[in-house]
C-alpha positions as semicolon CSV with decimal commas, in nm:
position;residue;x (nm);y (nm);z (nm)
1;X;12,066;11,885;12,634
2;X;12,075;11,899;12,256
3;X;11,885;12,184;12,096
4;X;11,679;12,085;11,795
5;X;11,479;12,287;11,551
6;X;11,106;12,257;11,486
7;X;11,152;12,069;11,159
8;X;11,357;11,796;11,330
9;X;11,098;11,758;11,605
10;X;10,809;11,766;11,354
11;X;10,974;11,493;11,144
12;X;11,036;11,281;11,455
13;X;10,668;11,314;11,554
14;X;10,548;11,222;11,203
15;X;10,779;10,919;11,195
16;X;10,635;10,804;11,528
17;X;10,282;10,844;11,391
18;X;10,375;10,643;11,079
19;X;10,535;10,362;11,281
20;X;10,231;10,352;11,511
21;X;9,997;10,339;11,208
22;X;9,818;10,660;11,311
23;X;9,870;10,800;10,962
24;X;9,922;10,672;10,610
25;X;10,045;10,841;10,290
26;X;9,776;10,949;10,045
27;X;9,815;11,100;9,698
28;X;9,593;11,403;9,657
29;X;9,420;11,517;9,339
30;X;9,704;11,763;9,280
31;X;9,955;11,476;9,265
32;X;10,115;11,570;9,599
33;X;10,148;11,324;9,886
34;X;9,966;11,393;10,211
35;X;9,934;11,208;10,540
36;X;9,585;11,099;10,640
37;X;9,481;10,977;10,982
38;X;9,367;10,616;10,998
39;X;9,031;10,559;11,170
40;X;9,214;10,412;11,470
41;X;9,468;10,694;11,453
42;X;9,187;10,949;11,463
43;X;9,062;10,794;11,787
44;X;9,412;10,779;11,937
45;X;9,484;11,138;11,837
46;X;9,154;11,249;11,989
47;X;9,247;11,080;12,320
48;X;9,603;11,214;12,313
49;X;9,478;11,570;12,250
50;X;9,276;11,548;12,573
51;X;9,572;11,407;12,766
52;X;9,815;11,671;12,643
53;X;9,570;11,956;12,703
54;X;9,524;11,838;13,060
55;X;9,899;11,786;13,123
56;X;10,007;12,114;12,962
57;X;9,712;12,319;13,089
58;X;9,658;12,477;12,747
59;X;9,399;12,443;12,471
60;X;9,515;12,261;12,161
61;X;9,334;12,505;11,934
62;X;9,539;12,794;12,076
63;X;9,866;12,609;12,013
64;X;9,754;12,526;11,657
65;X;9,687;12,896;11,595
66;X;10,029;12,985;11,737
67;X;10,191;12,725;11,511
68;X;10,015;12,868;11,205
69;X;10,128;13,218;11,307
70;X;10,485;13,095;11,360
71;X;10,490;13,196;11,727
72;X;10,478;12,852;11,892
73;X;10,784;12,788;12,111
74;X;11,007;12,492;12,024
75;X;10,874;12,247;12,282
76;X;10,805;11,890;12,172
77;X;10,478;11,831;12,359
78;X;10,330;12,167;12,256
79;X;10,435;12,114;11,895
80;X;10,291;11,762;11,899
81;X;9,961;11,890;12,040
82;X;9,942;12,164;11,775
83;X;10,016;11,908;11,501
84;X;9,753;11,670;11,637
85;X;9,487;11,942;11,643
86;X;9,573;12,046;11,287
87;X;9,577;11,684;11,161
88;X;9,253;11,595;11,340
89;X;9,074;11,906;11,215
90;X;9,190;11,870;10,854
91;X;9,101;11,499;10,851
92;X;8,747;11,577;10,972
93;X;8,709;11,852;10,710
94;X;8,826;11,611;10,438
95;X;8,583;11,338;10,547
96;X;8,295;11,588;10,554
97;X;8,391;11,717;10,208
98;X;8,358;11,359;10,081
99;X;8,006;11,335;10,224
100;X;8,100;11,151;10,543
101;X;7,905;11,207;10,862
102;X;8,097;11,235;11,187
103;X;8,008;11,282;11,552
104;X;8,103;11,568;11,780
105;X;8,461;11,684;11,724
106;X;8,720;11,684;12,003
107;X;8,854;12,012;11,863
108;X;8,733;12,241;11,588
109;X;8,952;12,509;11,435
110;X;8,738;12,607;11,136
111;X;8,401;12,610;11,312
112;X;8,529;12,840;11,587
113;X;8,661;13,086;11,332
114;X;8,326;13,083;11,148
115;X;8,136;13,139;11,475
116;X;8,361;13,431;11,571
117;X;8,300;13,594;11,231
118;X;7,921;13,591;11,283
């Protein structure tokens, strides 16, 4: 079995998302390019988060926190779940910042942190 690093796996996952039209490149106000979830991609990511959480027996939010802390093990499915949670959460925050109204989130990183602080 070939060992790969997180960056290789992350790039492979992002390429799969691009080919599947789950994401598209977007130029931000700072001139940098970002990937945004398509509306259909948001739905597919939401479904896939539920599937992976069930299969792995772990919460996606926990894996996203581990990824941010740099403690997530190099396992493709766990890394993909963490990336999906981060992408889904940041996409929802962006839509809300633009005045969009969304339904109940599948996962919520920022709201949980705000609730814990209260």
